[in-house]
DRENPA-3360 file (N, C-alpha, C; in nm, 2 decimals, always signed):
BEGIN
1 = XXXXXXXX = -0.57/+1.74/-0.27/-0.63/+1.84/-0.18/-0.70/+1.76/-0.06 ~ -0.68/+1.82/+0.05/-0.74/+1.76/+0.17/-0.89/+1.77/+0.18 ~ -0.96/+1.66/+0.21/-1.10/+1.67/+0.23/-1.13/+1.73/+0.36 ~ -1.25/+1.80/+0.36/-1.29/+1.86/+0.49/-1.43/+1.81/+0.52 ~ -1.46/+1.80/+0.65/-1.59/+1.76/+0.70/-1.68/+1.87/+0.72 ~ -1.80/+1.86/+0.67/-1.91/+1.96/+0.68/-2.03/+1.89/+0.73 ~ -2.07/+1.91/+0.85/-2.19/+1.85/+0.91/-2.21/+1.71/+0.87 ~ -2.12/+1.62/+0.90/-2.13/+1.48/+0.87/-2.11/+1.44/+0.73;
9 = XXXXXXXX = -2.07/+1.54/+0.65/-2.04/+1.52/+0.51/-1.89/+1.52/+0.48 ~ -1.85/+1.47/+0.37/-1.71/+1.48/+0.33/-1.71/+1.56/+0.20 ~ -1.65/+1.67/+0.20/-1.66/+1.76/+0.08/-1.52/+1.80/+0.03 ~ -1.49/+1.78/-0.09/-1.36/+1.82/-0.15/-1.38/+1.86/-0.30 ~ -1.30/+1.94/-0.36/-1.22/+2.04/-0.30/-1.30/+2.15/-0.24 ~ -1.24/+2.25/-0.18/-1.32/+2.36/-0.13/-1.41/+2.42/-0.24 ~ -1.53/+2.44/-0.21/-1.63/+2.49/-0.30/-1.59/+2.63/-0.35 ~ -1.58/+2.66/-0.47/-1.53/+2.78/-0.53/-1.64/+2.88/-0.57;
17 = XXXXXXXX = -1.77/+2.85/-0.56/-1.87/+2.94/-0.60/-1.92/+2.91/-0.74 ~ -2.02/+2.99/-0.78/-2.09/+2.97/-0.91/-2.00/+3.00/-1.03 ~ -2.01/+2.92/-1.13/-1.94/+2.93/-1.26/-2.02/+2.88/-1.37 ~ -1.97/+2.90/-1.49/-2.03/+2.85/-1.61/-1.95/+2.74/-1.66 ~ -2.01/+2.63/-1.70/-1.94/+2.51/-1.76/-2.01/+2.47/-1.89 ~ -1.93/+2.44/-1.99/-1.98/+2.39/-2.12/-2.04/+2.25/-2.09 ~ -1.97/+2.17/-2.02/-2.02/+2.03/-1.99/-1.97/+1.98/-1.86 ~ -2.05/+1.92/-1.78/-2.01/+1.86/-1.66/-2.05/+1.71/-1.66;
25 = XXXXXXXX = -1.95/+1.63/-1.60/-1.97/+1.49/-1.58/-2.00/+1.46/-1.44 ~ -2.11/+1.40/-1.40/-2.15/+1.38/-1.26/-2.16/+1.23/-1.24 ~ -2.08/+1.18/-1.15/-2.09/+1.04/-1.11/-2.16/+1.03/-0.97 ~ -2.26/+0.94/-0.96/-2.33/+0.93/-0.83/-2.33/+0.79/-0.79 ~ -2.33/+0.77/-0.66/-2.35/+0.63/-0.60/-2.42/+0.64/-0.47 ~ -2.50/+0.54/-0.44/-2.56/+0.52/-0.31/-2.52/+0.38/-0.26 ~ -2.50/+0.37/-0.13/-2.46/+0.25/-0.07/-2.54/+0.22/+0.06 ~ -2.58/+0.10/+0.07/-2.66/+0.06/+0.20/-2.60/-0.07/+0.24;
33 = XXXXXXXX = -2.57/-0.08/+0.37/-2.53/-0.20/+0.43/-2.65/-0.27/+0.49 ~ -2.70/-0.37/+0.42/-2.83/-0.43/+0.45/-2.93/-0.36/+0.35 ~ -3.05/-0.41/+0.34/-3.14/-0.35/+0.25/-3.28/-0.36/+0.30 ~ -3.32/-0.27/+0.39/-3.26/-0.14/+0.42/-3.15/-0.16/+0.53 ~ -3.07/-0.06/+0.54/-2.96/-0.06/+0.64/-2.90/+0.08/+0.64 ~ -2.79/+0.10/+0.72/-2.72/+0.23/+0.72/-2.68/+0.26/+0.58 ~ -2.70/+0.38/+0.54/-2.67/+0.42/+0.40/-2.60/+0.55/+0.39 ~ -2.53/+0.57/+0.27/-2.46/+0.69/+0.24/-2.46/+0.71/+0.09;
41 = XXXXXXXX = -2.42/+0.83/+0.05/-2.41/+0.87/-0.09/-2.27/+0.92/-0.12 ~ -2.24/+0.91/-0.25/-2.11/+0.97/-0.30/-2.14/+1.04/-0.43 ~ -2.08/+1.16/-0.45/-2.10/+1.24/-0.57/-1.96/+1.29/-0.62 ~ -1.93/+1.28/-0.75/-1.81/+1.33/-0.81/-1.85/+1.41/-0.93 ~ -1.81/+1.54/-0.93/-1.84/+1.63/-1.04/-1.71/+1.67/-1.11 ~ -1.70/+1.64/-1.24/-1.58/+1.67/-1.32/-1.62/+1.75/-1.44 ~ -1.52/+1.83/-1.49/-1.53/+1.90/-1.62/-1.51/+1.80/-1.73 ~ -1.53/+1.83/-1.85/-1.51/+1.74/-1.96/-1.36/+1.71/-1.97;
49 = XXXXXXXX = -1.27/+1.80/-1.92/-1.13/+1.77/-1.93/-1.08/+1.69/-1.81 ~ -1.17/+1.65/-1.72/-1.14/+1.57/-1.60/-1.10/+1.64/-1.48 ~ -1.11/+1.78/-1.48/-1.08/+1.85/-1.36/-1.20/+1.84/-1.25 ~ -1.16/+1.81/-1.13/-1.26/+1.79/-1.02/-1.32/+1.93/-0.99 ~ -1.45/+1.94/-1.00/-1.52/+2.06/-0.96/-1.57/+2.04/-0.81 ~ -1.62/+1.92/-0.78/-1.66/+1.89/-0.64/-1.67/+1.74/-0.62 ~ -1.65/+1.70/-0.50/-1.67/+1.56/-0.46/-1.72/+1.56/-0.32 ~ -1.82/+1.47/-0.29/-1.86/+1.46/-0.15/-1.92/+1.33/-0.12;
57 = XXXXXXXX = -1.92/+1.29/+0.01/-1.99/+1.17/+0.05/-2.06/+1.21/+0.18 ~ -2.18/+1.15/+0.20/-2.26/+1.19/+0.32/-2.34/+1.07/+0.36 ~ -2.34/+1.04/+0.49/-2.43/+0.94/+0.55/-2.57/+1.00/+0.55 ~ -2.67/+0.91/+0.51/-2.80/+0.96/+0.50/-2.90/+0.88/+0.59 ~ -2.85/+0.80/+0.68/-2.94/+0.73/+0.78/-2.97/+0.59/+0.72 ~ -3.08/+0.53/+0.76/-3.11/+0.40/+0.72/-3.21/+0.40/+0.61 ~ -3.18/+0.33/+0.50/-3.27/+0.33/+0.38/-3.23/+0.21/+0.29 ~ -3.29/+0.20/+0.18/-3.26/+0.09/+0.08/-3.15/+0.15/-0.01;
65 = XXXXXXXX = -3.09/+0.05/-0.08/-2.98/+0.09/-0.17/-3.04/+0.18/-0.29 ~ -3.16/+0.14/-0.34/-3.22/+0.21/-0.45/-3.25/+0.35/-0.41 ~ -3.30/+0.37/-0.29/-3.34/+0.50/-0.24/-3.21/+0.59/-0.22 ~ -3.10/+0.52/-0.18/-2.97/+0.59/-0.16/-2.92/+0.64/-0.30 ~ -2.94/+0.56/-0.40/-2.89/+0.59/-0.54/-2.97/+0.72/-0.58 ~ -3.10/+0.72/-0.56/-3.17/+0.84/-0.60/-3.14/+0.96/-0.51 ~ -3.11/+0.94/-0.39/-3.07/+1.05/-0.30/-2.94/+1.11/-0.34 ~ -2.85/+1.03/-0.39/-2.72/+1.08/-0.44/-2.74/+1.17/-0.56;
73 = XXXXXXXX = -2.83/+1.12/-0.65/-2.86/+1.20/-0.77/-2.93/+1.34/-0.74 ~ -3.02/+1.33/-0.64/-3.09/+1.46/-0.60/-2.99/+1.55/-0.54 ~ -2.90/+1.50/-0.46/-2.80/+1.59/-0.39/-2.70/+1.64/-0.50 ~ -2.66/+1.56/-0.60/-2.57/+1.61/-0.70/-2.64/+1.72/-0.78 ~ -2.77/+1.70/-0.82/-2.84/+1.81/-0.89/-2.85/+1.93/-0.81 ~ -2.87/+1.92/-0.68/-2.88/+2.04/-0.60/-2.74/+2.11/-0.60 ~ -2.64/+2.04/-0.59/-2.50/+2.10/-0.58/-2.47/+2.17/-0.71 ~ -2.50/+2.11/-0.83/-2.46/+2.18/-0.95/-2.57/+2.28/-1.00;
81 = XXXXXXXX = -2.68/+2.30/-0.92/-2.78/+2.40/-0.96/-2.72/+2.54/-0.95 ~ -2.61/+2.56/-0.88/-2.55/+2.69/-0.87/-2.47/+2.73/-1.00 ~ -2.44/+2.63/-1.08/-2.36/+2.65/-1.20/-2.45/+2.67/-1.32 ~ -2.40/+2.74/-1.42/-2.46/+2.74/-1.55/-2.39/+2.63/-1.63 ~ -2.47/+2.53/-1.68/-2.42/+2.42/-1.75/-2.49/+2.40/-1.88 ~ -2.41/+2.39/-1.99/-2.47/+2.37/-2.12/-2.51/+2.23/-2.14 ~ -2.42/+2.13/-2.11/-2.45/+1.99/-2.12/-2.42/+1.92/-1.99 ~ -2.51/+1.83/-1.95/-2.49/+1.75/-1.83/-2.49/+1.61/-1.86;
89 = XXXXXXXX = -2.39/+1.54/-1.82/-2.38/+1.39/-1.83/-2.37/+1.33/-1.70 ~ -2.47/+1.24/-1.67/-2.48/+1.17/-1.54/-2.44/+1.03/-1.56 ~ -2.37/+0.97/-1.46/-2.32/+0.84/-1.46/-2.35/+0.77/-1.33 ~ -2.41/+0.65/-1.34/-2.44/+0.57/-1.22/-2.42/+0.42/-1.24 ~ -2.39/+0.35/-1.14/-2.38/+0.21/-1.15/-2.51/+0.14/-1.12 ~ -2.62/+0.22/-1.10/-2.75/+0.16/-1.08/-2.83/+0.16/-1.21 ~ -2.83/+0.04/-1.27/-2.90/+0.02/-1.40/-3.05/+0.06/-1.38 ~ -3.11/+0.02/-1.27/-3.25/+0.05/-1.24/-3.28/+0.20/-1.25;
97 = XXXXXXXX = -3.20/+0.28/-1.17/-3.22/+0.43/-1.17/-3.19/+0.49/-1.31 ~ -3.09/+0.44/-1.38/-3.06/+0.50/-1.51/-3.18/+0.47/-1.61 ~ -3.23/+0.35/-1.60/-3.34/+0.32/-1.70/-3.47/+0.39/-1.66 ~ -3.49/+0.41/-1.53/-3.61/+0.48/-1.49/-3.60/+0.63/-1.52 ~ -3.49/+0.69/-1.51/-3.47/+0.83/-1.54/-3.48/+0.85/-1.69 ~ -3.43/+0.76/-1.77/-3.44/+0.76/-1.91/-3.59/+0.74/-1.96 ~ -3.67/+0.69/-1.87/-3.81/+0.66/-1.91/-3.83/+0.52/-1.97 ~ -3.72/+0.44/-1.96/-3.73/+0.30/-2.02/-3.79/+0.20/-1.93;
105 = XXXXXXXX = -3.78/+0.23/-1.80/-3.85/+0.14/-1.69/-3.95/+0.23/-1.62 ~ -4.06/+0.17/-1.58/-4.15/+0.24/-1.49/-4.10/+0.24/-1.35 ~ -4.14/+0.34/-1.27/-4.11/+0.34/-1.13/-4.22/+0.27/-1.05 ~ -4.20/+0.14/-1.02/-4.30/+0.06/-0.96/-4.30/+0.08/-0.80 ~ -4.18/+0.09/-0.75/-4.16/+0.10/-0.60/-4.21/+0.24/-0.55 ~ -4.31/+0.24/-0.47/-4.37/+0.36/-0.42/-4.27/+0.46/-0.35 ~ -4.18/+0.40/-0.28/-4.08/+0.49/-0.21/-3.99/+0.56/-0.31 ~ -3.98/+0.51/-0.43/-3.89/+0.58/-0.53/-3.96/+0.68/-0.62;
113 = XXXXXXXX = -4.09/+0.68/-0.61/-4.17/+0.77/-0.70/-4.14/+0.92/-0.67 ~ -4.13/+0.96/-0.54/-4.11/+1.10/-0.50/-3.96/+1.14/-0.55 ~ -3.86/+1.07/-0.51/-3.73/+1.11/-0.56/-3.71/+1.11/-0.71 ~ -3.78/+1.01/-0.77/-3.78/+1.01/-0.92/-3.84/+1.14/-0.98 ~ -3.95/+1.17/-0.93/-4.02/+1.30/-0.97/-3.94/+1.42/-0.95 ~ -3.87/+1.42/-0.83/-3.78/+1.53/-0.80/-3.67/+1.54/-0.90 ~ -3.61/+1.43/-0.93/-3.50/+1.43/-1.03/-3.55/+1.48/-1.16 ~ -3.66/+1.43/-1.21/-3.71/+1.47/-1.34/-3.74/+1.62/-1.34;
121 = XXXXXXXX = -3.79/+1.67/-1.24/-3.82/+1.81/-1.23/-3.69/+1.89/-1.23 ~ -3.59/+1.85/-1.16/-3.46/+1.92/-1.16/-3.39/+1.91/-1.29 ~ -3.41/+1.81/-1.37/-3.34/+1.79/-1.50/-3.40/+1.88/-1.60 ~ -3.52/+1.93/-1.58/-3.59/+2.02/-1.68/-3.51/+2.15/-1.71 ~ -3.43/+2.19/-1.62/-3.35/+2.31/-1.64/-3.24/+2.30/-1.74 ~ -3.21/+2.17/-1.77/-3.10/+2.14/-1.87/-3.15/+2.11/-2.00 ~ -3.10/+2.18/-2.10/-3.15/+2.16/-2.24/-3.09/+2.03/-2.29 ~ -2.97/+2.00/-2.25/-2.90/+1.88/-2.30/-2.84/+1.80/-2.19;
129 = XXXXXXXX = -2.91/+1.69/-2.15/-2.86/+1.61/-2.05/-2.88/+1.46/-2.09 ~ -2.80/+1.38/-2.02/-2.81/+1.23/-2.05/-2.77/+1.16/-1.92 ~ -2.82/+1.04/-1.91/-2.78/+0.95/-1.80/-2.74/+0.82/-1.85 ~ -2.63/+0.76/-1.80/-2.58/+0.63/-1.85/-2.55/+0.54/-1.73 ~ -2.58/+0.41/-1.75/-2.54/+0.31/-1.65/-2.39/+0.27/-1.69 ~ -2.31/+0.27/-1.59/-2.17/+0.24/-1.61/-2.13/+0.12/-1.51 ~ -2.03/+0.04/-1.55/-1.99/-0.06/-1.45/-1.94/+0.00/-1.32 ~ -1.94/-0.07/-1.22/-1.90/-0.02/-1.09/-1.75/+0.03/-1.09;
137 = XXXXXXXX = -1.67/-0.03/-1.17/-1.53/+0.01/-1.18/-1.51/+0.15/-1.24 ~ -1.61/+0.19/-1.32/-1.60/+0.33/-1.38/-1.66/+0.43/-1.29 ~ -1.72/+0.38/-1.18/-1.79/+0.47/-1.08/-1.71/+0.46/-0.95 ~ -1.59/+0.42/-0.95/-1.51/+0.38/-0.83/-1.50/+0.50/-0.73 ~ -1.48/+0.62/-0.78/-1.45/+0.73/-0.69/-1.58/+0.77/-0.61 ~ -1.69/+0.78/-0.68/-1.82/+0.80/-0.62/-1.85/+0.69/-0.52 ~ -1.83/+0.57/-0.56/-1.85/+0.45/-0.47/-1.76/+0.47/-0.34 ~ -1.63/+0.50/-0.36/-1.54/+0.52/-0.25/-1.59/+0.63/-0.15;
145 = XXXXXXXX = -1.64/+0.74/-0.21/-1.69/+0.85/-0.13/-1.81/+0.80/-0.04 ~ -1.90/+0.73/-0.10/-2.02/+0.68/-0.03/-1.97/+0.58/+0.08 ~ -1.88/+0.49/+0.05/-1.84/+0.39/+0.15/-1.76/+0.46/+0.26 ~ -1.68/+0.56/+0.23/-1.60/+0.63/+0.33/-1.70/+0.70/+0.43 ~ -1.80/+0.76/+0.37/-1.90/+0.83/+0.46/-1.98/+0.72/+0.54 ~ -2.01/+0.61/+0.48/-2.07/+0.50/+0.55/-1.99/+0.45/+0.66 ~ -1.86/+0.43/+0.64/-1.77/+0.38/+0.74/-1.75/+0.48/+0.86 ~ -1.76/+0.61/+0.83/-1.74/+0.71/+0.93/-1.87/+0.74/+1.01;
153 = XXXXXXXX = -1.99/+0.69/+0.96/-2.12/+0.71/+1.02/-2.12/+0.64/+1.15 ~ -2.19/+0.71/+1.25/-2.21/+0.65/+1.38/-2.36/+0.63/+1.40 ~ -2.40/+0.51/+1.44/-2.54/+0.49/+1.46/-2.58/+0.54/+1.60 ~ -2.71/+0.55/+1.63/-2.75/+0.59/+1.76/-2.69/+0.50/+1.86 ~ -2.66/+0.55/+1.98/-2.59/+0.47/+2.08/-2.44/+0.47/+2.07 ~ -2.39/+0.55/+1.97/-2.24/+0.56/+1.95/-2.18/+0.44/+1.88 ~ -2.25/+0.35/+1.83/-2.19/+0.23/+1.76/-2.16/+0.27/+1.62 ~ -2.03/+0.24/+1.57/-2.00/+0.27/+1.43/-2.07/+0.17/+1.34;
161 = XXXXXXXX = -2.09/+0.20/+1.21/-2.17/+0.12/+1.12/-2.08/+0.00/+1.08 ~ -1.95/+0.01/+1.09/-1.86/-0.10/+1.05/-1.79/-0.15/+1.18 ~ -1.80/-0.28/+1.20/-1.73/-0.34/+1.31/-1.58/-0.35/+1.28 ~ -1.50/-0.31/+1.38/-1.35/-0.33/+1.36/-1.32/-0.48/+1.38 ~ -1.22/-0.53/+1.30/-1.18/-0.67/+1.32/-1.13/-0.70/+1.46 ~ -1.14/-0.82/+1.51/-1.09/-0.85/+1.64/-0.94/-0.84/+1.64 ~ -0.88/-0.82/+1.75/-0.73/-0.81/+1.76/-0.68/-0.95/+1.73 ~ -0.55/-0.96/+1.69/-0.49/-1.08/+1.66/-0.49/-1.18/+1.78;
169 = XXXXXXXX = -0.49/-1.31/+1.76/-0.50/-1.40/+1.87/-0.38/-1.39/+1.96 ~ -0.40/-1.39/+2.09/-0.30/-1.38/+2.19/-0.27/-1.23/+2.23 ~ -0.34/-1.14/+2.16/-0.31/-1.00/+2.19/-0.44/-0.93/+2.25 ~ -0.54/-1.01/+2.27/-0.67/-0.95/+2.31/-0.66/-0.87/+2.44 ~ -0.57/-0.92/+2.53/-0.56/-0.84/+2.66/-0.50/-0.70/+2.64 ~ -0.43/-0.68/+2.53/-0.38/-0.54/+2.50/-0.49/-0.45/+2.47 ~ -0.61/-0.50/+2.42/-0.71/-0.42/+2.38/-0.83/-0.42/+2.48 ~ -0.82/-0.49/+2.58/-0.93/-0.50/+2.68/-0.94/-0.37/+2.76;
177 = XXXXXXXX = -1.06/-0.34/+2.80/-1.07/-0.21/+2.88/-1.00/-0.21/+3.01 ~ -0.98/-0.33/+3.07/-0.91/-0.34/+3.20/-0.76/-0.33/+3.19 ~ -0.70/-0.34/+3.07/-0.56/-0.33/+3.06/-0.50/-0.20/+3.09 ~ -0.39/-0.19/+3.16/-0.33/-0.07/+3.20/-0.20/-0.06/+3.13 ~ -0.17/+0.06/+3.08/-0.04/+0.07/+3.01/+0.08/+0.04/+3.10 ~ +0.17/-0.03/+3.05/+0.29/-0.06/+3.13/+0.28/-0.19/+3.21 ~ +0.16/-0.26/+3.21/+0.14/-0.38/+3.28/+0.20/-0.50/+3.19 ~ +0.25/-0.60/+3.25/+0.30/-0.71/+3.18/+0.21/-0.83/+3.19;
% end
């Protein structure tokens, strides 16, 4: 299914409206180039059978990687709040966030206290939920969504967040602004 852009976000498949699910698997990822630096989030929501309910990536501006991870989880919980869900399974490649949400680590960083509190408040609506730290390979689609959004993000001044590689040696004149089509 073709992804569509929504206000700087990448959303797929087309959102179908509220439904009831016995169990949802939610994969989240935050990415930042630099720490802090340009950042984006990726979210993948699947049924227990592996059917894609929703997937999106969105640039979120400049922040730290840990804050981007929490932002991804907050956005995921907002997205699925329109569904009735019996069991919720959350997966992240951020061990820090997983352990903090489980209550096994304290939230020491002041900038993470507010999003952590928001996540914990949003999780209260679920009777049965869990969060697990997974290796990056098991979170590849959410990671790809975040990186795609990050690659497509444009910084103030019209600069892309990712620099394009230089042209091959000997071909730089083809790409210079002064080159005119058809000149030899």
